[in-house]
N, C-alpha and C positions, 0 to 999 in steps of 0.2 A: 352676442359675444361679450363676456364679462369684462374683458380687457378694455373695450371701448367705453364701457360704463365707468370704469375706474378713472380712465384718462379724462373723461368728460368732467368728473368730479374735481380732479386736479385743475383742469382748465378753468372751471368756475371759481375754485378756491383762490386761484391766482388773479382772478378778475380779468382774464384775457378777453372773455366774451364782452364784458362791459367796455373795455378799452376799444375793441374793434367796433362795437356798435357806436361809440362816441365818434370814432374816426370816420365811420360811414355816414354820419349825419350830414345832410346837405349835398350828398353825391347821388347821382343818378345811377345807382347800382341795385342789383337784386338784394333785397334785405336779408336773403339767406346766405350772403357771401361769408358771413362769420361762421356759419355752420359748415359751409363747403371747406373753408380753411381748417376748421377743426377736423373734418373728415380726412383731409389730406395728411394732417399731423398724425391722426390715429392710424391711418393706413401705413405711414412710414414707420411707425413704432411697432405695429403688429403684423403687417403683411406687406413689406415694401414692394412697390410696383410702379408702373408708369401712370400718368394721369388718366389715360384711357382705361387701364385695368383698375385703377382706384375707383373710377366712376362705377364700373360694374360691381366692384367689391361692396360699395356702399348700397347699391340698388338690390343686390341679390344675397349677400353673405352676412351682413351685419346690420344692426339697428342703431341709427344715429338719431337722437332726439331732435325733432324739428327738421329732419331732412330724410324723408322717406325714399327719395331717389335723387340722382343728379346726373350730369352729363360731362363728357370731357371738355366741351366748350365752356361750361360753367366753371370747371376747375382752372382752365387756362385764364379766364377773365379774372377769377379771384386771385390768381398768382400775379397777374399784371397789376392789380390794385394793391396787392401786398407790397410790391416793390416801391410803389409811390409813397406808402406810409411807413416804410421800414424803419427809418430813423426815429420817428416819433413813437412807434410801437416798441422798439427795442428799449428806449429810455423808460417808458412807462412800465413795461414788464419788469425791467431791472428793479425799479423802486418797489414794485409789488413783492418781488422775491426777496429783496433786501429787508423789507419790513416783516415778511412772514418768517424768514429763516434767521433774522437778526444777523445778517452778514457782516463780517469784519473785512473791510476793504483797505486796511492800512498797508497791505502787502499784496501786490498784483504781479502775477507771473504772465509773461507774454512770449509767444513763440509762433512760428509759422510752419506750414507744411504745404505740400502740393498734391493734387489729385488729377489724374489724366483721364482722357476720354477716348474710347475706342472709335475713332473716326479717321477718315482718310486725310482731310484737310482742316487747317485751323480756320477760325472765323475771319471774315473780311476785315482788313485793317481800318480803324477809325482814328481820327485825331482825338487824343485823350489828354486830360490834365494830369497833374502830379499824383492824383488819387486814383487814376485809372478810369475815371468817368468820362464818357464821350462828351466832347465839346459840341455845343449847339451849332447847327447850320454849317457843318464841316463836310466837305466832300472827301471821299476816299481817294487816296493817292494810289494809282495803279502800280506805281513803282516806288514803294515806301523806302525810306532810309533804313538800311539794315541795322543801323545803330539803335538798340532798344532804349538807350538813355542819352539823348542828345541835349540834356539839360546843361548844367554847369561843368560837366566833365568829371565830377567826383564819384560817379557810379551810383548816385542816390536815386536816380530816376525822378528828379524834381523839376523837369522841364516838359514842355509839350512834346508828345511823341505819337507815332502811328503804331497801332497794335490792335489785333483782335483780342477779344476777352479770352477765348479758348485759343491759346497760341503756344508756340514752342518756347521752352525755357529750361532752366537747370532743374531737372526732375529729381526729387528726393526719393522717388520710387524707381530710379534708374531706368526710366522709360522716356528718354529724350527724343525718341522717334514719334511720340504722340503729343498732340496739343494738350495743354493742361491749364489749370487755374491755381492761384496761390491763395491759401486760406490762413487767416490769423485768428488767434483767440486769446483773450485776456481772462484769467481765472483767479479766484481767491486762493489763499493758501490751503483752504479746504477742498479745492478742486471744483468749486461752483463757477460756471461760466458767467462772466459779466457782460461780454459782448463778443460778437463774431464779425469778422471782416472778410471780404473777398476781393482779390485784385487780378489783373490780367496775368497770364502765365509767365510772362517774361519780366515780371517785377522783381527787383533785387531787394534783399532783406534790409539793407543798411538803414534807410530813412523811414521805414514803416513805423517804427516805434514812436517817431515824432508825430506822425499822423494820428496814431492811436491816442497819444497823450492829449493832442488837441481835441479829438472827438469826445474824449471823456471829461474834458474841462467843463463843458456845459452841464455835465452831470454832477458837478461839484466834487469830482474825484481828482483833486490836484495834489494835495499833501499826502502822497502815498509813496511807498518804496517800490520802485519798478525793478523787476527781476527779469533778466533775459540772458541768453547764452552769448557766446563770443561773436556770433554772426552779426550782432547789433553794436559791437564795440567800435566807436570812433570818437574822435575829439568833438565833432559836431554834436553827436548824440549825447555825450556826457554833459556838455554845456547846456544843451536843450533840456535835459531831464532835471537839471538843477534850478531851472527857472521857477519863480514863485515858491521857493522853499521846497522844491521837490528833491527826492533822494533816489539812489539807484544802487543795485547790485548787478554788475555785469560780468559775465565770464570773460576771462582774458587768457591768452596763450602765454604759458611760461617759456616755451621753447622759441624765443625770438630774441632779437638784439635791441629791443626798445630800452632806453636808459632807465625808465621807471621800473621795468621788470628786473633789470640787472640790480638796481638799487634795492628793490624789495628783497630779492633773494640773497643779497650780500649781507643783510642785517641779521645779526644773531638775536635769538629770543626763544622763549619757552613756548611750546605748544600747549594748548588747553583742550582737554577732551570735552566735547559738547554733546555728543550723541553716539552711543554705541562705539563703533571703531572710527569715528570721525574726530580728527584733531584739527584745530585751527590756530594760526598765529597772525596777529594783527601787526602791520608795519605801516607807519605813517611816512609817506614819501614826500609830502608837501603840506602846506598849511590847509589845503582844501581837498586833499585826496589821500587815500590810503589803500593798501592791499590787505586782503584777508586770505592768507594762504591755507589751503585745505590739504590735509594729509590723511591717507587711508592705508595704514600699515598692512592690512590683510590684502588689499588690492596690489600693493607693492610686491608682496610675496608671490601672488598669482602672476603678476606681470613678469617677474624674474623667472618663474618656472616656464612660462610660455616662451620667453626670449631664449632661454637655454635650449628648448626643444627646436626652435627655429634655427638657431645657430648650428645645432647638431645636424639638422637636415641639409643646411647649406654646405657644411663641411663635406658631407657625403656626396652632394651633387657636384662639387668642384674639385673633388679629390683627383689629383693627377693632371689638372688643367694646365700646369706650367709646361707640360711636355706636348701639349697640343699645338697644331699650327695656328696661325693668326686667324684663319678663316673658321676653323673649328671652334676656337675660343670665342669668336664673335657669335657663332651660333649658340654656344652655351650661355653666353650672357643674355642673348635674346630669349632663350627658354626661361632663364631665371627671372627675367624682367616681367614675364607674364604672371608671376606669383608675387603679389605686393608684399606679402609677409616676409619673403626672403630677399626681395630686391633691395630693401633699405639697408640690409647688412652686407651687401656685396660691393666691393671696390676693386678697382684696377690698379695694380702696382706699377711703378715706373717702368719695370721690365715688361709690362703688358700682361702679367699673370693675373688670375682671379684670386681674391683673398676675402675671407670673411672678417668682419670687424664687429665691435660693439655698436650700440645705437649711436647715431650721430649726435644725439643729445643724451649722454649717459645719465641715468637716474641719480639724483642727489639724495643723500640720506635725509629722511624726515619729511619729504613731500612727494606726492605722486599726482596731485589733482590740479584742476584749473584754478585760476585766481579769481576772486570776487573783488570788485572795486566798489567803494561806496563813498559818498560825499562825507567828508569829515566835519560834521556839524554837531553841536551838542544835542540837537533834536534827534539825530538818528544814530549817534554812536552806540548807545546801549542796545539798540534793536538790530543793527546791521553787523556788529562785531561778532556776536556769537549766536543769538537766537535766530535772527533772520538768515544768517549764513547757513546755519544748520538746516533751516527749512529749504533754502535754495539747493543745497547739496543733496538732500534726500529726494527732492522733486525732479531735479535735472540730471542726477547721476554724477554731478561734479565730484563728489567725494569718492567716486569709484574709478576715476580716470586719471 
């Protein structure tokens, strides 16, 4: 199969074979473990299958140099060893890729997602540290604390806790009925992955970016601009990301009562067009922090059209509701409540009638998007005020919301 030959060439060009052979030195392992791991990678890229099926694929369907055949046991042993050397391997592969592709890592995007497993039960709970790693010599609690974050109470998950790795959590796939894991990735502005992380399925997003920054500190990736969405916005995260001269661009909710947001939106100023239909306005709200407000006029027009259609549907649905009995009116409200698009425009009058209204947070002229925050330092002002904010908005969709 030609695809395996091409992938093997890339594998050697990146030096992954040399790195794995060096990590293998001094270990009582099959010297073909590196070839087995390459075979698993090739299988995942060309014909994704289980370890058992991958072993048959290597033996019968494809030619892997240096590996005429393998077994499922060899695949599982190689995977166990890979977990032991994962951190060292990830760092060395990063430096190989950075050198080969001349990567620019002055701007890193970080986000998380979740993926679920089609299984009846989650993994057995284990005592884990703040990174989700099992603590040594810990027995499972048959009746674990249902609180997934018993740390300091801030929801960051920074204390010892009991959890299985594949366990229930807030599913981004809307499958809260199935156990899941949380996956995080940091990528360059060109979309090249720098590193991937995996956490137990009940891990919350808030504190993860601090772990990620610490992990990459050893790779000398400290003076970068961190970009993340509003799920990572907190005072603790913002202070942490500014350590050692770090900078950040974090999505922020405009529709809230925070004094900083109110101050930013109350300031007058001219928008500057930075890319296509993206306009930004920079507002300094303190000596060390500022907002960059993004506006997308085209999206504002689309939002207004959608809003008008929703209001028309709601008006039709509640027409004559003031003449209904209280019971029938309550049933109508219940029906409308099952349609989130209409529910937010429905209100009850003092007389008990149903009425439609404009959005609870009516759009303001000139902005429709989320806010980007950045440390107001001379080192990062020119990069985060327009160029970096433009990159953030195009990548995250902030300019279109």
